[in-house]
C-alpha positions as CSV (number, residue, x, y, z in Angstrom):
1,M,24.2,-52.9,-49.3
2,D,23.7,-49.4,-47.9
3,F,27.3,-48.6,-49.0
4,L,26.6,-50.0,-52.5
5,K,23.5,-47.8,-52.7
6,K,25.7,-44.8,-52.0
7,V,28.1,-45.8,-54.8
8,Q,25.1,-46.2,-57.2
9,S,23.7,-42.8,-56.1
10,Y,27.1,-41.2,-56.8
11,R,27.3,-42.8,-60.2
12,E,23.8,-41.5,-61.1
13,E,24.8,-38.0,-60.0
14,E,27.9,-38.2,-62.2
15,E,25.7,-39.2,-65.2
16,N,23.3,-36.3,-64.5
17,L,26.1,-33.8,-64.6
18,K,27.4,-34.9,-68.0
19,W,26.6,-32.6,-70.9
20,E,27.3,-32.8,-74.7
21,G,26.4,-30.4,-77.4
22,T,27.7,-28.2,-80.2
23,F,29.8,-25.1,-79.9
24,G,26.7,-23.1,-80.8
25,E,24.8,-24.6,-77.9
26,Y,27.8,-23.9,-75.6
27,L,27.7,-20.3,-76.6
28,D,24.0,-20.1,-75.7
29,M,24.9,-21.5,-72.3
30,L,27.8,-19.1,-71.9
31,R,25.6,-16.1,-72.6
32,E,23.5,-16.9,-69.5
33,R,26.5,-18.1,-67.4
34,P,29.6,-16.1,-68.5
35,Y,31.6,-17.5,-65.4
36,L,31.9,-20.8,-67.3
37,A,34.7,-19.2,-69.3
38,Q,37.0,-18.6,-66.3
39,S,40.8,-19.2,-66.6
40,S,42.6,-21.8,-64.5
41,H,43.9,-19.2,-62.0
42,S,40.4,-17.7,-61.7
43,R,38.9,-21.2,-61.1
44,V,41.4,-21.9,-58.3
45,Y,40.6,-18.5,-56.6
46,N,36.8,-19.0,-57.0
47,M,37.1,-22.5,-55.5
48,I,38.8,-21.0,-52.4
49,K,36.2,-18.2,-52.2
50,H,33.3,-20.7,-52.7
51,A,34.3,-22.5,-49.5
52,G,33.7,-19.3,-47.5
53,I,35.6,-16.3,-46.2
54,E,35.5,-14.8,-42.7
55,E,37.1,-11.8,-41.1
56,Q,38.7,-12.6,-37.7
57,N,40.4,-9.8,-35.7
58,G,40.9,-7.7,-38.8
59,K,42.4,-10.6,-40.7
60,V,40.9,-12.6,-43.5
61,H,40.3,-16.3,-42.9
62,Y,39.7,-18.7,-45.8
63,K,37.7,-21.7,-44.8
64,F,39.0,-23.8,-47.7
65,F,42.2,-24.6,-45.8
66,D,40.4,-25.6,-42.5
67,D,40.9,-29.1,-41.2
68,Q,44.0,-29.6,-43.4
69,I,46.4,-26.7,-42.9
70,F,46.9,-25.6,-39.3
71,G,48.4,-22.5,-37.8
72,L,49.4,-20.9,-41.1
73,E,46.5,-18.4,-41.4
74,E,48.9,-15.5,-42.2
75,A,50.7,-17.5,-44.8
76,M,47.5,-18.7,-46.5
77,E,46.1,-15.1,-46.4
78,K,49.3,-13.9,-48.1
79,L,49.1,-16.7,-50.7
80,V,45.5,-15.9,-51.7
81,E,45.9,-12.1,-51.6
82,E,49.3,-11.9,-53.3
83,Y,49.0,-14.7,-55.8
84,F,45.6,-16.4,-56.4
85,H,43.5,-13.2,-56.3
86,P,45.6,-11.0,-58.6
87,A,46.2,-14.0,-60.9
88,A,42.4,-14.5,-61.2
89,K,42.2,-10.8,-62.3
90,R,44.6,-11.5,-65.1
91,L,47.3,-9.3,-63.6
92,D,51.0,-10.0,-64.3
93,V,51.2,-12.4,-61.3
94,K,49.3,-14.9,-63.5
95,K,52.5,-15.2,-65.6
96,R,54.5,-16.5,-62.7
97,I,55.3,-20.0,-61.4
98,L,54.1,-20.4,-57.8
99,L,57.0,-21.7,-55.7
100,L,56.2,-22.8,-52.2
101,M,59.3,-22.7,-50.0
102,G,59.6,-24.1,-46.6
103,P,61.1,-26.7,-44.2
104,V,60.4,-30.5,-44.5
105,S,56.9,-31.6,-43.3
106,G,55.8,-28.0,-43.1
107,G,52.6,-28.5,-45.2
108,K,53.8,-27.7,-48.8
109,S,52.7,-31.0,-50.3
110,T,49.5,-31.0,-48.2
111,L,48.6,-27.6,-49.6
112,V,49.2,-28.7,-53.2
113,T,47.2,-31.9,-52.7
114,L,44.4,-29.8,-51.0
115,L,44.2,-27.6,-54.1
116,K,44.2,-30.6,-56.5
117,R,41.5,-32.5,-54.6
118,G,39.6,-29.2,-54.2
119,L,39.6,-28.6,-58.0
120,E,38.3,-32.2,-58.6
121,R,35.3,-31.5,-56.3
122,F,34.8,-28.0,-57.6
123,S,34.6,-29.2,-61.3
124,H,31.5,-31.1,-60.2
125,T,29.7,-27.9,-59.1
126,D,27.9,-25.4,-61.2
127,E,30.3,-22.6,-60.3
128,G,33.3,-24.7,-61.2
129,A,32.0,-26.5,-64.3
130,V,34.5,-27.0,-67.1
131,Y,33.7,-27.4,-70.8
132,A,36.1,-28.6,-73.5
133,I,36.3,-29.6,-77.1
134,K,35.1,-33.2,-77.3
135,G,37.8,-35.7,-78.2
136,C,40.7,-33.3,-77.5
137,P,43.5,-35.0,-75.5
138,M,44.3,-31.6,-74.0
139,H,40.6,-30.9,-73.2
140,E,41.0,-27.5,-74.9
141,D,38.9,-24.4,-74.2
142,P,36.1,-24.3,-76.8
143,L,36.6,-20.5,-77.1
144,H,39.9,-21.1,-79.0
145,L,37.6,-21.9,-81.9
146,I,36.8,-18.2,-82.2
147,P,39.0,-16.6,-85.0
148,Q,41.4,-13.9,-83.9
149,H,39.8,-11.2,-85.9
150,L,36.4,-11.8,-84.2
151,R,37.6,-11.9,-80.6
152,E,37.2,-8.2,-79.8
153,D,33.5,-8.4,-81.1
154,F,33.1,-11.5,-78.9
155,A,34.4,-9.7,-75.8
156,D,32.1,-6.8,-76.4
157,E,29.1,-9.1,-76.8
158,F,29.8,-11.8,-74.1
159,G,32.1,-9.8,-71.7
160,V,34.7,-12.6,-72.0
161,R,38.3,-12.2,-73.1
162,I,39.9,-15.1,-75.0
163,E,43.5,-16.1,-74.7
164,G,45.3,-18.8,-76.6
165,N,45.1,-20.4,-80.1
166,L,43.5,-23.6,-81.4
167,S,45.8,-26.6,-81.1
168,P,47.2,-28.2,-84.3
169,L,45.0,-31.3,-83.8
170,N,41.7,-29.4,-83.3
171,L,42.6,-27.1,-86.2
172,M,42.9,-30.1,-88.5
173,R,39.7,-31.6,-87.1
174,L,37.8,-28.3,-87.6
175,E,38.9,-28.1,-91.3
176,Q,38.7,-31.8,-92.3
177,E,35.6,-33.0,-90.3
178,F,33.5,-29.9,-90.0
179,G,34.5,-27.8,-93.0
180,G,35.5,-24.9,-90.8
181,R,32.0,-24.6,-89.2
182,I,33.0,-23.8,-85.6
183,E,29.3,-23.9,-84.5
184,D,29.2,-27.6,-85.2
185,M,32.3,-28.5,-83.3
186,P,31.3,-30.9,-80.4
187,V,31.7,-29.7,-76.8
188,E,31.4,-31.7,-73.6
189,R,31.6,-31.1,-69.9
190,I,34.7,-32.6,-68.3
191,F,35.6,-33.3,-64.7
192,F,39.0,-32.8,-63.3
193,S,40.7,-36.0,-62.1
194,E,44.4,-36.6,-61.3
195,D,43.9,-40.3,-61.7
196,K,42.4,-39.9,-65.2
197,R,44.9,-37.2,-66.0
198,T,42.3,-34.6,-66.8
199,G,43.1,-31.0,-65.8
200,I,45.6,-32.1,-63.1
201,G,49.1,-33.2,-63.7
202,T,52.1,-34.1,-61.6
203,F,55.7,-34.0,-62.8
204,S,58.4,-35.6,-60.7
205,P,62.1,-35.5,-62.0
206,S,64.1,-38.7,-62.2
207,D,67.5,-39.4,-63.5
208,P,68.4,-36.6,-65.9
209,K,70.2,-39.0,-68.2
210,S,67.2,-41.2,-68.8
211,Q,64.3,-38.7,-68.4
212,D,62.7,-37.6,-71.7
213,I,61.3,-34.1,-72.4
214,A,58.3,-36.0,-73.8
215,D,57.2,-36.5,-70.2
216,L,56.3,-32.9,-70.2
217,T,55.3,-32.1,-73.8
218,G,54.2,-35.4,-75.3
219,S,55.8,-37.3,-78.2
220,I,55.5,-38.7,-81.7
221,D,53.7,-42.0,-82.0
222,F,56.0,-43.7,-84.6
223,S,53.5,-46.5,-85.1
224,T,51.1,-44.1,-86.8
225,I,53.6,-42.4,-89.2
226,A,53.0,-45.0,-92.0
227,E,49.2,-44.3,-91.7
228,Y,49.4,-40.5,-91.7
229,G,52.5,-40.1,-93.8
230,S,54.4,-37.5,-91.8
231,E,55.8,-36.8,-88.3
232,S,54.3,-33.3,-88.5
233,D,50.7,-34.6,-88.8
234,P,49.0,-33.8,-85.5
235,R,47.3,-37.2,-85.5
236,A,50.7,-38.8,-85.3
237,Y,51.5,-37.0,-82.1
238,R,50.6,-38.1,-78.6
239,F,49.5,-35.1,-76.6
240,D,50.1,-37.0,-73.3
241,G,52.8,-35.0,-71.5
242,E,52.0,-33.5,-68.1
243,L,51.8,-30.0,-69.6
244,N,49.2,-31.3,-72.1
245,K,47.1,-33.2,-69.5
246,A,47.2,-30.4,-66.9
247,N,45.7,-27.9,-69.3
248,R,42.8,-25.9,-67.8
249,G,43.8,-26.8,-64.2
250,I,47.0,-27.4,-62.1
251,M,50.4,-28.9,-62.8
252,E,52.4,-29.8,-59.8
253,F,56.1,-29.6,-60.5
254,Q,57.8,-31.7,-57.7
255,E,61.4,-30.9,-56.8
256,M,61.5,-28.4,-59.7
257,L,64.8,-26.9,-58.7
258,K,66.5,-30.4,-59.0
259,C,65.4,-30.7,-62.7
260,D,67.7,-30.6,-65.7
261,E,67.7,-27.2,-67.3
262,K,66.1,-28.3,-70.5
263,F,62.9,-29.2,-68.6
264,L,62.7,-25.7,-67.2
265,W,63.1,-23.9,-70.5
266,H,59.6,-24.9,-71.5
267,L,58.2,-23.2,-68.4
268,L,59.6,-19.8,-69.5
269,S,57.4,-19.7,-72.6
270,L,54.4,-21.3,-70.8
271,T,54.4,-18.9,-67.9
272,Q,55.0,-15.7,-69.9
273,E,53.2,-16.4,-73.2
274,G,50.8,-19.2,-72.2
275,N,52.2,-21.7,-74.7
276,F,55.0,-24.2,-75.2
277,K,56.8,-25.9,-78.1
278,A,56.2,-29.6,-79.0
279,G,57.9,-31.4,-81.8
280,R,57.3,-30.1,-85.3
281,F,54.2,-28.0,-84.5
282,A,53.4,-24.4,-84.0
283,L,53.3,-23.2,-80.3
284,I,50.7,-25.0,-78.4
285,S,48.5,-22.9,-76.0
286,A,48.0,-24.1,-72.5
287,D,46.2,-22.5,-69.5
288,E,47.4,-24.0,-66.3
289,M,48.7,-23.0,-62.9
290,I,52.1,-24.3,-62.2
291,I,52.9,-25.0,-58.6
292,A,56.4,-26.1,-57.4
293,H,57.8,-26.6,-53.9
294,T,61.3,-26.7,-52.5
295,N,63.2,-26.2,-49.3
296,E,65.2,-23.1,-48.4
297,S,68.7,-24.5,-49.0
298,E,67.8,-25.7,-52.5
299,Y,66.2,-22.3,-53.3
300,R,69.3,-20.4,-52.2
301,S,71.5,-22.6,-54.3
302,F,69.2,-22.1,-57.3
303,I,69.2,-18.3,-57.2
304,S,72.9,-18.1,-56.7
305,N,73.4,-19.6,-60.2
306,K,73.3,-16.8,-62.7
307,K,72.0,-19.1,-65.5
308,N,68.7,-19.4,-63.6
309,E,68.0,-15.6,-63.6
310,A,65.4,-15.8,-66.4
311,L,63.4,-18.5,-64.6
312,H,63.8,-16.9,-61.2
313,S,62.2,-13.7,-62.5
314,R,59.2,-15.8,-63.5
315,M,58.6,-17.1,-60.0
316,I,56.5,-15.9,-57.1
317,V,58.1,-17.4,-54.0
318,M,55.7,-18.0,-51.1
319,P,57.2,-19.0,-47.7
320,V,55.4,-21.8,-46.0
321,P,56.9,-21.9,-42.5
322,Y,56.2,-24.3,-39.7
323,N,53.2,-23.6,-37.5
324,L,54.1,-21.6,-34.4
325,K,50.9,-22.2,-32.3
326,V,50.7,-24.9,-29.7
327,T,46.9,-25.6,-30.1
328,Q,47.3,-25.9,-33.9
329,E,50.3,-28.2,-33.5
330,E,48.1,-30.4,-31.4
331,R,45.6,-30.5,-34.3
332,I,48.3,-31.6,-36.7
333,Y,49.3,-34.5,-34.4
334,D,45.7,-35.4,-33.9
335,K,45.1,-35.5,-37.7
336,M,48.2,-37.6,-38.3
337,I,47.3,-40.1,-35.5
338,N,43.7,-40.4,-36.8
339,Q,45.2,-41.3,-40.2
340,S,47.3,-44.1,-38.7
341,D,46.8,-47.5,-37.1
342,I,47.6,-46.1,-33.6
343,R,44.4,-44.2,-33.4
344,D,42.9,-46.8,-31.0
345,V,45.6,-46.2,-28.4
346,H,44.5,-44.1,-25.5
347,I,46.5,-40.8,-25.4
348,A,46.0,-39.1,-22.0
349,P,44.9,-35.5,-22.0
350,H,47.7,-32.9,-22.4
351,T,50.1,-35.4,-23.9
352,L,50.0,-33.9,-27.4
353,K,49.9,-30.4,-25.9
354,V,53.2,-31.0,-24.0
355,A,54.8,-32.5,-27.1
356,A,53.6,-29.5,-29.1
357,M,55.2,-27.1,-26.5
358,F,58.6,-28.7,-27.0
359,T,58.2,-28.7,-30.8
360,I,57.1,-25.0,-31.0
361,M,60.0,-23.9,-28.8
362,T,62.5,-25.5,-31.2
363,R,61.0,-23.3,-34.0
364,L,61.0,-20.0,-32.2
365,K,63.8,-17.5,-32.3
366,D,65.0,-15.5,-29.2
367,S,63.4,-12.1,-29.0
368,N,65.5,-8.9,-28.8
369,K,63.3,-7.8,-25.9
370,N,64.8,-8.4,-22.5
371,N,61.5,-9.1,-20.7
372,I,60.4,-12.1,-22.8
373,D,61.7,-15.7,-23.0
374,L,60.6,-18.4,-25.5
375,L,58.0,-19.7,-23.1
376,K,56.2,-16.3,-22.9
377,K,56.6,-15.9,-26.6
378,M,55.1,-19.4,-27.2
379,R,52.1,-18.4,-25.1
380,L,51.6,-15.1,-26.8
381,Y,51.7,-16.7,-30.2
382,D,49.0,-19.2,-29.1
383,G,46.7,-16.4,-28.1
384,E,47.1,-16.7,-24.3
385,T,47.0,-13.6,-22.1
386,V,50.4,-12.8,-20.7
387,E,50.5,-10.0,-18.1
388,G,52.2,-6.9,-19.4
389,F,51.9,-7.7,-23.1
390,S,49.3,-6.7,-25.7
391,D,48.4,-7.6,-29.3
392,V,50.8,-4.8,-30.5
393,D,53.7,-6.6,-28.7
394,V,52.7,-9.9,-30.4
395,E,52.8,-8.2,-33.8
396,E,56.2,-6.7,-33.0
397,L,57.5,-10.1,-32.0
398,R,56.3,-11.6,-35.3
399,N,58.2,-8.9,-37.2
400,E,61.5,-9.4,-35.4
401,H,62.6,-12.4,-37.4
402,H,61.4,-12.9,-41.0
403,D,62.6,-16.5,-41.1
404,E,61.0,-17.6,-37.8
405,G,59.4,-21.0,-38.3
406,M,61.7,-22.1,-41.1
407,S,63.7,-24.4,-38.9
408,G,63.1,-26.7,-35.9
409,I,61.6,-30.1,-35.2
410,D,59.0,-31.3,-37.7
411,P,55.7,-33.0,-36.9
412,R,56.7,-36.3,-38.4
413,Y,59.5,-36.7,-35.9
414,V,57.0,-36.3,-33.0
415,I,54.6,-38.8,-34.5
416,N,57.4,-41.2,-35.2
417,R,58.5,-41.0,-31.6
418,I,55.0,-41.6,-30.3
419,S,54.6,-44.6,-32.7
420,S,58.0,-46.0,-31.6
421,T,56.9,-45.7,-27.9
422,I,53.7,-47.6,-28.5
423,I,55.1,-50.3,-30.7
424,K,58.2,-51.0,-28.6
425,K,56.3,-51.3,-25.3
426,E,53.1,-52.5,-26.8
427,M,51.3,-49.9,-24.8
428,T,47.5,-49.3,-24.9
429,S,47.8,-46.0,-23.1
430,I,50.5,-43.3,-23.2
431,N,51.0,-40.0,-21.3
432,A,53.1,-36.8,-21.7
433,L,56.0,-38.3,-19.7
434,D,56.2,-41.3,-22.1
435,V,56.3,-39.0,-25.1
436,L,58.9,-36.6,-23.6
437,R,61.1,-39.5,-22.7
438,S,60.8,-40.8,-26.3
439,L,61.5,-37.4,-27.8
440,K,64.6,-37.1,-25.7
441,E,65.9,-40.6,-26.6
442,G,65.4,-39.9,-30.3
443,L,67.4,-36.7,-30.4
444,S,70.7,-38.6,-30.2
445,S,69.9,-40.5,-33.4
446,H,68.4,-37.5,-35.3
447,A,71.0,-37.1,-38.2
448,S,70.1,-33.5,-39.1
449,I,70.4,-32.0,-35.6
450,S,73.7,-30.3,-34.7
451,K,75.4,-30.8,-31.3
452,D,74.5,-27.2,-30.3
453,D,70.9,-27.6,-31.3
454,R,70.7,-30.9,-29.5
455,E,71.7,-29.2,-26.2
456,R,69.1,-26.5,-26.8
457,Y,66.4,-29.1,-27.5
458,L,67.2,-31.1,-24.4
459,N,66.7,-27.9,-22.4
460,F,63.3,-27.4,-24.1
461,I,62.3,-30.9,-23.1
462,S,63.1,-30.0,-19.5
463,V,61.0,-26.8,-19.8
464,A,58.1,-28.8,-21.3
465,R,58.4,-31.3,-18.4
466,K,58.1,-28.5,-15.9
467,E,55.1,-27.2,-17.7
468,Y,53.5,-30.6,-17.6
469,D,54.2,-30.8,-13.8
470,E,52.1,-27.7,-13.3
471,I,49.4,-29.0,-15.7
472,A,49.3,-32.3,-13.9
473,K,48.9,-30.7,-10.5
474,K,46.2,-28.4,-11.7
475,E,44.3,-31.4,-13.3
476,V,44.4,-33.3,-10.0
477,Q,43.5,-30.1,-8.1
478,K,40.4,-29.7,-10.3
479,A,39.4,-33.3,-9.9
480,F,39.7,-33.1,-6.1
481,V,37.9,-29.8,-5.9
482,Y,35.2,-31.3,-8.2
483,S,34.7,-33.9,-5.5
484,Y,34.5,-31.1,-3.0
485,E,32.3,-29.0,-5.2
486,E,29.9,-28.0,-2.4
487,S,32.9,-26.8,-0.4
488,A,34.0,-24.7,-3.3
489,K,30.6,-23.0,-3.7
490,T,30.4,-22.3,0.0
491,L,33.8,-20.8,0.0
492,M,33.0,-18.6,-3.0
493,D,29.7,-17.4,-1.4
494,N,31.5,-16.6,1.8
495,Y,34.1,-14.6,-0.2
496,L,31.4,-12.7,-2.2
497,D,29.6,-11.7,1.0
498,N,32.8,-10.3,2.4
499,V,33.7,-8.5,-0.9
500,E,30.2,-6.9,-1.0
501,A,30.5,-5.7,2.6
502,Y,34.1,-4.4,1.9
503,C,33.1,-2.4,-1.3
504,N,29.9,-1.0,0.3
505,K,31.7,-0.2,3.5
506,S,29.2,-2.1,5.5
507,K,29.3,-5.0,8.0
508,L,28.3,-8.6,8.0
509,R,25.8,-10.2,10.4
510,D,26.7,-13.4,12.1
511,P,23.8,-15.9,11.2
512,L,23.9,-17.5,14.6
513,T,24.5,-14.7,17.1
514,G,23.2,-11.8,15.0
515,E,26.4,-9.9,15.9
516,E,27.8,-7.4,13.3
517,L,31.2,-8.3,12.0
518,N,33.8,-6.5,9.9
519,P,34.6,-8.0,6.4
520,D,37.1,-10.9,6.9
521,E,40.3,-9.4,5.3
522,K,42.3,-12.5,6.1
523,L,39.9,-14.8,4.2
524,M,39.7,-12.5,1.2
525,R,43.5,-12.1,1.0
526,S,44.1,-15.9,1.4
527,I,42.0,-16.4,-1.8
528,E,43.3,-13.4,-3.8
529,E,46.9,-14.3,-3.1
530,Q,46.4,-17.6,-4.9
531,I,46.3,-15.8,-8.3
532,G,48.9,-13.1,-7.5
533,I,46.6,-10.2,-6.6
534,S,48.8,-7.7,-4.7
535,E,47.8,-5.6,-1.7
536,N,47.6,-2.6,-4.0
537,A,45.5,-4.3,-6.5
538,K,43.0,-6.0,-4.2
539,K,40.5,-3.1,-4.2
540,A,40.3,-2.9,-8.0
541,F,39.8,-6.7,-8.2
542,R,37.0,-6.7,-5.6
543,E,35.3,-3.9,-7.4
544,E,35.6,-5.7,-10.6
545,I,33.9,-8.8,-9.0
546,L,31.0,-6.6,-7.7
547,I,30.6,-5.0,-11.2
548,R,30.4,-8.4,-12.8
549,I,27.7,-9.5,-10.2
550,S,25.7,-6.3,-11.0
551,A,26.0,-6.9,-14.7
552,Y,24.7,-10.5,-14.3
553,A,21.8,-9.3,-12.1
554,R,20.7,-6.7,-14.7
555,K,20.6,-9.5,-17.4
556,G,18.6,-11.7,-15.0
557,K,21.5,-14.2,-14.8
558,K,22.8,-15.9,-11.7
559,F,26.4,-15.2,-10.8
560,D,27.9,-18.6,-10.0
561,Y,31.1,-20.6,-9.6
562,S,32.0,-20.4,-13.3
563,S,31.0,-16.8,-13.9
564,H,34.5,-15.3,-13.3
565,E,37.4,-17.4,-14.6
566,R,40.1,-15.8,-12.3
567,L,38.0,-16.0,-9.2
568,R,37.2,-19.7,-9.9
569,E,40.9,-20.4,-10.3
570,A,41.6,-18.6,-7.0
571,I,38.9,-20.6,-5.2
572,Q,40.2,-23.9,-6.7
573,K,43.8,-23.1,-5.6
574,K,42.7,-22.1,-2.1
575,L,40.6,-25.2,-1.6
576,F,43.4,-27.3,-3.1
577,A,46.0,-25.7,-0.8
578,D,43.8,-26.6,2.2
579,L,43.4,-30.1,0.8
580,K,47.1,-30.6,-0.2
581,D,47.9,-32.8,2.8
582,V,44.9,-34.9,2.0
583,V,46.0,-35.2,-1.6
584,K,49.6,-36.1,-0.6
585,I,48.4,-38.9,1.8
586,T,45.8,-40.2,-0.6
587,T,48.0,-40.4,-3.7
588,S,51.2,-41.6,-2.1
589,T,50.2,-44.0,0.7
590,K,50.8,-47.7,-0.2
591,T,48.0,-49.0,2.1
592,P,45.2,-46.4,2.0
593,D,42.4,-46.8,4.5
594,E,38.8,-47.2,3.5
595,Q,38.2,-43.4,3.5
596,Q,41.3,-42.7,1.5
597,L,40.5,-45.4,-1.0
598,K,37.0,-44.0,-1.4
599,K,38.5,-40.5,-2.1
600,V,41.0,-41.9,-4.7
601,N,38.1,-43.8,-6.5
602,E,36.0,-40.6,-6.6
603,V,38.9,-38.6,-8.0
604,V,39.7,-41.3,-10.6
605,A,36.0,-41.4,-11.6
606,T,36.1,-37.6,-12.0
607,L,39.2,-37.7,-14.2
608,V,37.7,-40.4,-16.4
609,E,34.2,-39.0,-16.7
610,E,35.0,-35.2,-16.8
611,Y,38.5,-34.9,-18.2
612,G,39.0,-37.6,-20.8
613,Y,41.4,-40.0,-18.9
614,N,41.0,-43.8,-18.8
615,S,41.4,-45.6,-15.5
616,S,45.1,-46.5,-16.3
617,S,46.2,-42.9,-17.2
618,A,44.1,-41.4,-14.3
619,N,45.9,-43.6,-11.7
620,E,49.3,-42.9,-13.3
621,L,48.5,-39.1,-13.0
622,L,47.5,-39.4,-9.4
623,R,50.7,-41.4,-8.5
624,Y,52.9,-38.8,-10.4
625,V,51.2,-35.8,-8.7
626,G,51.6,-37.5,-5.3
627,S,55.3,-37.9,-6.0
628,L,55.6,-34.2,-7.0
629,L,53.8,-33.0,-3.8
630,N,56.1,-35.2,-1.7
631,R,59.3,-33.8,-3.1
């Protein structure tokens, strides 16, 4: 019943938003809220802006695309700044078809769907409210009622420019039903809906021999000709084509470049002049954003045909490449899994990350720099710190190949392989090794992968496997150290005492004998070497630690085990190195004694409670790491 109450509440909200009145009353409303007269391009831009804009590291981030489009911040920024924003300002870009070009499963359709669903919601807000002539099948802009000779005066008074002419049907209604009195013409608030074909249209080409141009522009209703006496009577025409119904909003032109030429001719007039020809009528005005999408090979074929030059000049081509960030690729998989029926299967931590590593490497191109391989490049793109490289280097890498991200493995392939693994083996839990194995098996049957690419991809699976080996060892290391947390804290305190004495050129006092001792260089180096601190760099590292302790003290904060990330890593590695033999014995022995069994159970409990494993995947991880340490 609670759900039905929500449905009832939504229905009541819909009723409260409805509005009907005369054109005169609409003008009174427009005087107070001139933004109601926005164009379709302006409405799309305002919708994106309404969701929120942030500046991150000198780049603009549009929140509208969050949770749906991942890892394409630069592409989205370019799309908004080079198309949506200038088009909203009525610049010439508005007279162009937006063509999204990119590889399969790269997010083009998701982006268009996001815009369509967003417009539906936005039309329910005050900022995105849309008003139309009541009873008009094209939900025409009421301002088309203003005669041409008065439009300059209207712009001076209201600050609103009018584009477009009254449609043949509404022109007839105005004269016959209202005696030319535009102030009496009825106006209503409309709400965009793709399902109801209001303000959002989708055109998908079919067989060129059977598809009718009426699908785009509407058609004559022959059953009414006897009643109205002429085919040129607007009442005998069905304004039900996609261009008619998408008026005031968005028209998605699917697979536009596969269309028969006659379907594209109408777009030339619509984009440049804002009108199209239908039947025996004068040009019909339409205000709509046309978005098409295609892949690179189809686009190259299209522009190579000289007959397409006129249409090509009326396009803005926006590349939509694959995501190139591992963490964002994980989010893509997570989203796809949550939308499927395999969301209840336990996926061990780092499984999606390792799959994402493989996928991202297939999309990257080799750098011209000698000191960087694809693994380093992948880490830099994901925002990781790689010694010897800065943000400037990352920007240079991005500019090396303009087509990077336009090829490689797509997200659907990875999800298909994960699904196949689960269904074939009826597994309730999967880990990174299961997924890498499945990805490898699937390459041989992937039709679009060449032999050379298959060899490269198999190498990337090996690289991802090695990365997982390191991740697995670190994970078990952290779990063991967590069980020895007191030992870790004691070791750190001991190290800090020695560092303080070293930097201050003082001595330590033995707590039992009271004897003065020199700082324990051997202890300090055994810890620092765990994270690659060289002999020459040790002094700077120790001073950095001391400065951090002082900074914490000034702020009244306690410097603890988690206060310095690199020091914590060094302590963990040192402790784990000391415990390595214990780990080997504990994870690999077939008949552990009581003490070993207790330790295994403690580590499994830590992996489950602290790191997101279930008991099955935790035990598998321990067995695997045991085998790695025994090699």
